[in-house]
C-alpha positions as CSV (number, residue, x, y, z in Angstrom):
1,W,-166.6,-2.0,25.3
2,K,-167.6,-4.4,28.0
3,I,-170.2,-3.5,30.6
4,N,-169.2,-4.2,34.2
5,H,-170.8,-3.2,37.6
6,D,-169.4,0.4,37.6
7,I,-170.3,1.1,34.0
8,A,-173.8,-0.3,34.6
9,N,-174.2,1.9,37.6
10,S,-173.1,4.9,35.7
11,L,-175.5,4.1,32.8
12,Y,-178.4,3.6,35.2
13,V,-177.8,6.9,36.9
14,A,-177.7,8.6,33.5
15,I,-181.0,7.1,32.5
16,L,-182.6,7.7,35.9
17,T,-181.7,11.4,35.9
18,D,-182.4,12.0,32.2
19,T,-185.9,10.6,32.7
20,G,-186.5,12.4,35.9
21,G,-186.8,9.2,37.9
22,F,-188.7,7.6,35.0
23,K,-191.5,10.3,35.0
24,F,-190.6,12.4,31.9
25,E,-192.0,11.9,28.4
26,N,-188.7,10.3,27.3
27,T,-189.5,7.2,29.4
28,T,-190.5,4.3,27.1
29,S,-190.7,0.5,27.3
30,K,-187.2,0.5,25.8
31,T,-186.0,2.5,28.8
32,F,-187.3,-0.2,31.2
33,L,-185.8,-3.0,29.1
34,T,-182.4,-1.2,29.1
35,V,-182.6,-0.8,32.9
36,A,-183.6,-4.4,33.3
37,N,-180.5,-5.5,31.4
38,L,-178.3,-3.2,33.6
39,M,-179.7,-4.8,36.7
40,K,-178.0,-8.1,35.6
41,Y,-174.7,-6.4,36.5
42,G,-175.7,-5.7,40.1
43,V,-177.3,-2.3,39.8
44,N,-179.3,-1.5,42.9
45,P,-182.1,1.0,42.0
46,C,-183.0,1.8,45.6
47,V,-179.5,2.8,46.6
48,L,-178.9,4.8,43.4
49,Y,-182.3,6.6,43.6
50,R,-181.5,7.6,47.3
51,F,-178.1,8.8,46.2
52,C,-179.5,10.9,43.3
53,Y,-182.7,12.3,44.9
54,E,-182.7,12.0,48.7
55,L,-179.2,12.7,50.1
56,K,-178.9,16.5,50.0
57,P,-176.7,18.9,52.0
58,L,-178.6,21.0,54.6
59,E,-177.4,24.2,52.8
60,M,-179.1,23.0,49.6
61,I,-182.4,22.3,51.4
62,K,-182.4,25.8,53.1
63,L,-181.6,27.5,49.8
64,K,-184.4,25.7,48.0
65,A,-186.8,26.4,50.9
66,N,-186.0,30.1,50.6
67,A,-186.4,30.1,46.9
68,I,-189.8,28.4,47.2
69,A,-190.9,30.7,50.0
70,N,-190.1,33.7,47.7
71,S,-191.7,32.3,44.6
72,V,-194.2,34.4,42.6
73,F,-197.2,33.1,40.7
74,I,-198.9,35.2,38.1
75,N,-201.6,35.0,35.5
76,N,-204.0,33.0,37.6
77,G,-201.2,30.7,38.6
78,L,-200.2,29.7,35.1
79,I,-196.6,31.0,35.5
80,G,-194.4,30.5,38.6
81,Y,-190.9,31.8,39.2
82,T,-188.3,32.7,41.7
83,I,-185.1,34.6,41.7
84,I,-182.0,33.5,43.5
85,T,-179.4,36.2,44.1
86,L,-175.7,35.9,44.9
87,Q,-176.7,37.1,48.4
88,D,-179.0,34.1,48.8
89,I,-176.3,31.7,47.7
90,E,-173.8,33.3,50.2
91,K,-176.4,33.4,53.0
92,Y,-176.9,29.7,52.8
93,N,-173.3,28.9,52.0
94,A,-174.6,27.1,48.9
95,L,-172.8,25.8,45.9
96,S,-174.0,27.1,42.5
97,N,-175.6,23.7,41.5
98,Y,-177.8,23.7,44.7
99,T,-180.4,25.6,42.6
100,D,-181.0,22.5,40.4
101,G,-184.5,21.2,40.6
102,I,-186.2,24.3,41.9
103,A,-188.1,24.9,38.6
104,E,-189.3,21.3,38.8
105,I,-190.6,21.9,42.3
106,L,-192.5,25.0,41.3
107,R,-193.9,23.0,38.3
108,Q,-195.7,20.7,40.8
109,V,-198.3,23.4,41.5
110,N,-201.4,22.2,39.9
111,S,-202.3,25.5,38.1
112,V,-198.9,26.1,36.7
113,D,-197.8,25.5,33.1
114,I,-194.5,27.4,32.9
115,T,-192.0,27.9,35.7
116,F,-188.5,29.4,35.7
117,V,-185.7,30.2,38.1
118,I,-183.4,33.2,37.5
119,K,-180.1,32.8,39.2
120,E,-177.7,35.7,39.5
121,T,-174.2,34.9,38.3
122,E,-170.8,36.3,39.5
123,E,-170.7,38.3,36.3
124,G,-174.0,40.0,37.1
125,Y,-175.8,38.0,34.5
126,S,-179.0,35.9,34.9
127,K,-178.9,32.2,34.4
128,V,-182.4,30.9,33.6
129,S,-183.9,27.5,34.0
130,L,-187.3,27.0,32.3
131,R,-189.8,24.1,32.8
132,S,-193.2,23.5,31.5
133,K,-196.1,21.0,31.5
134,Q,-197.4,21.8,28.0
135,A,-195.7,24.9,26.5
136,D,-192.6,24.6,24.4
137,V,-190.1,26.5,26.6
138,S,-187.2,25.8,24.3
139,K,-188.7,28.5,22.0
140,I,-188.4,31.0,24.8
141,A,-184.8,29.9,25.7
142,M,-183.8,30.2,22.0
143,K,-184.8,33.9,22.1
144,F,-181.8,34.4,24.4
145,D,-179.4,32.0,22.5
146,G,-180.3,29.2,24.9
147,G,-181.8,25.8,24.1
148,G,-183.1,22.6,25.5
149,H,-186.2,20.5,25.1
150,Q,-189.9,21.3,24.9
151,Y,-190.5,20.9,28.6
152,A,-187.0,21.8,29.9
153,A,-184.8,24.5,28.6
154,G,-182.3,27.2,29.8
155,C,-180.4,30.2,28.8
156,T,-178.3,33.0,30.1
157,I,-179.5,36.6,29.8
158,R,-176.6,39.0,30.1
159,K,-178.5,41.4,32.2
160,H,-179.3,42.1,35.9
161,Y,-182.0,39.7,37.2
162,N,-184.7,42.5,37.4
163,I,-184.1,43.3,33.7
164,A,-183.9,39.6,32.8
165,L,-187.2,39.0,34.5
166,S,-188.9,41.7,32.5
167,K,-187.4,40.4,29.2
168,L,-188.3,36.9,30.0
169,L,-191.9,37.6,30.8
170,E,-192.1,39.6,27.6
171,A,-190.7,36.7,25.6
172,I,-193.1,34.3,27.3
173,N,-196.0,36.6,26.4
174,E,-194.9,36.8,22.8
175,E,-194.5,33.1,22.5
176,M,-197.4,31.9,24.6
177,E,-199.8,34.9,24.5
178,F,-201.1,34.5,28.0
179,V,-199.0,36.6,30.3
180,K,-201.0,39.5,31.9
């Protein structure tokens, strides 16, 4: 197929978001060469970055601020997590995807290695998003039939978020041997 402006924009956004704004380990020289070729079709990195990372609804910002304010750090700050309930989502009139990126924000804490967000689902389950700087969180997600990459993974635990938290911390301890 032939690349045009719209296809180039779509490909650029896919690369931009998959590499976390070109900061994840999957960013290589080939990534930049590919992006350079896409720019020949009129891709505007500034506009697309702003669209992907800077233009957010107020409800999303309020939900994220609440989640961060209620975050918990344990084991000398090596693990950080937060729980988002249906009540939180309703309180901020938020959409389900407004929780995206919270685990990455918690991962910015300098002492942290593993972060996770537990989000209560309509079914009463717990959707978990795991992030790490060094640990292989895909191994943890796989214990709950989830998956992902070494530094970014997810799963659904078919339990209430309090039970899911306990099971998740237990799984992290088994896999990483440092939860206290």
